[in-house]
N, C-alpha and C positions, 0 to 999 in steps of 0.2 A: 204519819211521821213526815216532818219537813225534810226537804231535800238536802243533799250534801253540798259542802262549801269547798271551793278551790281558790286558795290564796297564793297568787304567784308573786315572786319578788326576786331580787338579787341578794347576795350576801350583805350582811351588816346594814340592814334596813329596818331593824327592829322587829323582824318577822318572828323571832323566837319569843320575844316578850308578848307579841300578839297571840301566838299559838298557845302560850301559857294561859292566857285568858280563857281560851276554848277548853284547855285541859282541865280547868277548874269547874267546868260545867258538866253535870251528869248527862246532859243531852248529847254530848259529842264524844266520838272516839277520834283522837288526834293521830294522824299519820304525819309525823314530823319528817321533813326533808325526804319525801318518798322516792327521790331519785339519787340519794346519797350512795356513793360507791360502797359503803360498808354494808348496805342492806342485803346484798347477795351473799354475805358470809355470816353464818350464825356465830362463829368464833369471834369475829370482829364485833358483832352486836354485844356479846357477853363481855368482851374486853372493855368496850366503851361504858357498859353499865357499871363495871367495877371502878371506873375512874370518872363517873359522871359528875360528882361534886367538884373535883378539881377542874374538869373541863368547863363547867358552868362558871366557876370562879375566874378562870383564865380568859374566857370569852365575854365576861360580864353579862352572863345570862341569868335569868331568874332560876332559883333552885328547882330542879326537875325531879319529881318523885319517880323512883325507879330509873330505868335507862331510857335514853332518848328514843331508841328504836325497838323497845320491847314488843310493841304491837305487831311487828313484822315476824315475830315468832309464833303468832297465832295461826291456826289452820283455816284455810278456805273451806267452808262447809260443802262446796260443790266438788272440789278436786281432792280434798283431804290433804293437800300439801300446805306447808307453811308459806306465808307471803314471801319470806326470804328466798325460798326455793323457786318461786315463780318470777322473781325479779330479773329484769334484763338490764345488765350494766351499761348497755349502749346509751341508755337515757342519761347516764352520768357525764358522758363525754362526747361520744360519736354523734349523737343526734341533738345535742343541746341547741345548736344553731341550724338545725334542719327545719323543714316545714312541718314535720310531724314525727312523733316517736314511732318506734317499731310496733307491729301488731302484737308482739309478745308483751310489750310495755302496756298497751291499751288493755290487754287481757288481765294483766297484773293489777291495774287500777280498778277494773271490774271486780276482781277478787277482793280488793280492799273494801269496796262498797259492800260486797256480800258479808264480809266479816263484821263490819259495823252494824249492818242490818240484823245479822244473826244475834248480836248482843243488844238489839233494841235501841241502837244509837244512830246518830247522823255522823257521817265521816267529815272530818275537817282535814283537808290536805294542805300542808304548809310547805310549798315549794320554794327552794332557793336556787334551783338550776333548771328551771323549765325553759329558759331562753326563748327562742322563737318557736320551739316545738310545741309551745302552748297553743299555737294556732291549730294544731291537729289533734287536740284533746277535746272531743265533743262533749257537750253538756246534755244531760237528759232533761226532760221537761221538769221545770221547777228548781233545778240546780242553779247555784249562783257562783259567780267567780269575780274576783277583783285583783288588781295589781297594786302592790305596795312599793312606793318609791321613796327614795331619800336623795337630798341634793348631793351631787357627785363629789363635791369638795369634802363634805363631812364624811361621806362614805369612804373616800380615799384615806382620810386620816384614821378612820376606824379599822381599816385593813391592817394598820400597824406595820406596813412594809418599811424597811427590809427585815426588821426583827422577826416578823411573822410573814413567811413567804407563801403560806398555804393558799390564800385567796388569789393572789396574782398567778402563782404557778398552775393552779387548777383552771383558772380562766384561760391561761395559755394553752393548756391541754385541750380544752373545749374548742378553742379557736383553731388550733392546729388540726383537729380532727374534722373540721367543717370547711370544705371548699367555699361555701357561700360567704362566710364572713372573713376567711383568710384573705380573699381577694381585696377586701377593703382595708387591710392592715399592711399595705406595702411599705409604710413608713417605718415599720418595726424591722422586719427582715423578710425577704421573699422566699429564700431557699429553706431556711430552718423550719418555718411552720409547715411547708409542704412535706419536707423530709420527715419531720416529727409526726405528722398526721399519718403517713404511710406506715411508720414504725408502730404507732399506736394500734393501728388496725391489725398488725401482724403479731403484736405482743399483748395479749389480752389480760394477763394476770395483774392484779393490783400492785404487788410489790415491784414488778418489772416496770410498769407504767410510772410509778412514783419515782423510781430511780432515773428513768429516762427523762421525765419532765424536769426534775430537779437539776439534772445535768444540762438540759437545754436552756434553762433559765438562769444558770449560774452567773452569767455576765449581763443580765438584762439591766439596762440603765433605768434610772428613775423616770426619765422622760418617756421611755417606751412603756414602762409599767403603768404610768398615768394614762398614756394614750390607749392602752389596752382596756382600762376601766372605762374611759370615755366612749370607746367604740361599743363595748358590750352594753353599757348603760343606755346609750342612744338606740341601739338595735333592739334591745328587749322592750324598752318603753314604746318604741314605734310599733312593735308587734302587738303589744297590749292594746294600743289605740286602734290598730287595724281591725281587731276582732271585737271592738266595742266594749272592752272591760272598763269598769269603774276604776279610776285612778285615785288611790288614797295614800296618806302618809300616817305613820304612827303619831307624829306630832299633832296632826289634825284630829285624829281619833282621841288622843289624850286630852286635848283642849276643847273638843267638841266644836271645832270650827270647820268651815268650808265643807268638803265632801265627807269629813269625819263626823258631822253632826248626826246625832241619834244612832250611831253605829251599834252601841250596845243593845239598844231596843230592837233594832232591825234584825240583829243576829242572835238575840236572846243570850248575851253574855255580859259579864261584869267587867268593865274596862277601867274601873276606878284605880287599879294598881298601875296602869300605864303612865309613864312619864314622857314628856317631850324629849326627843333625842337632841344631843348637843349639835349645834350648827345654826346656820342662819335661816330664820323663818322666811325671809325674802327669797333666798336661793331656792328653798324647797317649794315655795309657791311658784317660782319660775319653772322649776322642773315639772310641776303638775300641769302648768298651763302650756308648756312646750316652748317657752321663751328663754329657757336657761341655756348656758353655754358649757355643756359637759366636757368639751375639749379642753377647757382651762381648769385643770384639776391641780392648782398650785397649792402650796402650803406645806405644813409640817407633815412628816411621815407618821406621827403618832398623835393619839388623842391628848 
């Protein structure tokens, strides 16, 4: 059996559309957003399943059969526990911009591998919040990993801020919980991220954290929100380059150009349903080559 695949990315980079290509293959078991905060709650997984069609429509995702996170209700053949029960929520916020996830998170990823292998499949991990902790996720012999990038101006427009505050607010939570990156965001505010980070570590429940972050971000300016994306974009892209990941874009995969050439053949998936993402091909090429200017995320707040 071929080895497992680790696809790292940020939000709104076309990662769901790409994961859907792997979902259509009988060879893969897709672990969609394995660090999503909902995974630790079976109730939240079932709730999202019930509204998956509406979620896909609102986020412009391809239609997902079943729930996004149903595979996390499967039991690890070694421990007998569900993957949801083994999940460590620190991977969703506290360690996103750390050098590595927790040992419990690494054990949870091992359990995901075992579940896929138990069903005779390869695991496809479609990360959207692996941040810099991707540096501490070791690959086994034969396993492959890549980083999916989108030009930051198009990514920013796709966030839909301020009508949709989820992506900016969650990014703020991740930054606030990480001293490493908080220090680089002095232009936003210095006291609030540090204070918010301390509160996050003391208030671990999902509902409390959401209320806290929404309150902290209520007066976040457009300039600061764009700066937040610029900083996280640059930080994660640099981390991917540091560990030697192949840098790809959905646009390149869809058009069969640059690093996306022969992607379907290499990973044995059908990518014919992929469409180039809205945005500038030149800007995306700059992001791939490292010559882009993610700090300049100007433009409309909406697609």
